[in-house]
C-alpha positions, 0 to 999 in steps of 0.5 A: 389714369395709369398710376404706378408704383414708384418707390416701397420702403419699410419702416422699422422699430428697434426690434426690427419689426414693421411699423409702416410701408411708405409707397409712392405713387405717380401717374399722368394724363395729358396735362393731368399729373400726380404725385403721392406719398402714402403711409400704409400703417397697421391700421389699414390691414384687414384682419389676418393681414400682417406686414410680413405676409403681404406682397409688394402687390398687396401693400400697392393695392392698399395704398392705391385704395387709401389714396382714392379715399384720400382724393374722394374725401371733401376735406372743406366742410 
């Protein structure tokens, strides 16, 4: 499925520090559609990464990985 980034929104605290980045993803393949809003938080970053040194592509990659993990988990157990 071709999943595209449709929006990227930064959230800030009262001091102007980035606290999270919301990434909207959308895609379709035939009759199958996907729309997701993924919140990238500091916990999603690897050692040495900060919101200040990530590119839009980096942020989108993290969001896609988080979406893949969320959809692969079996929450019915």
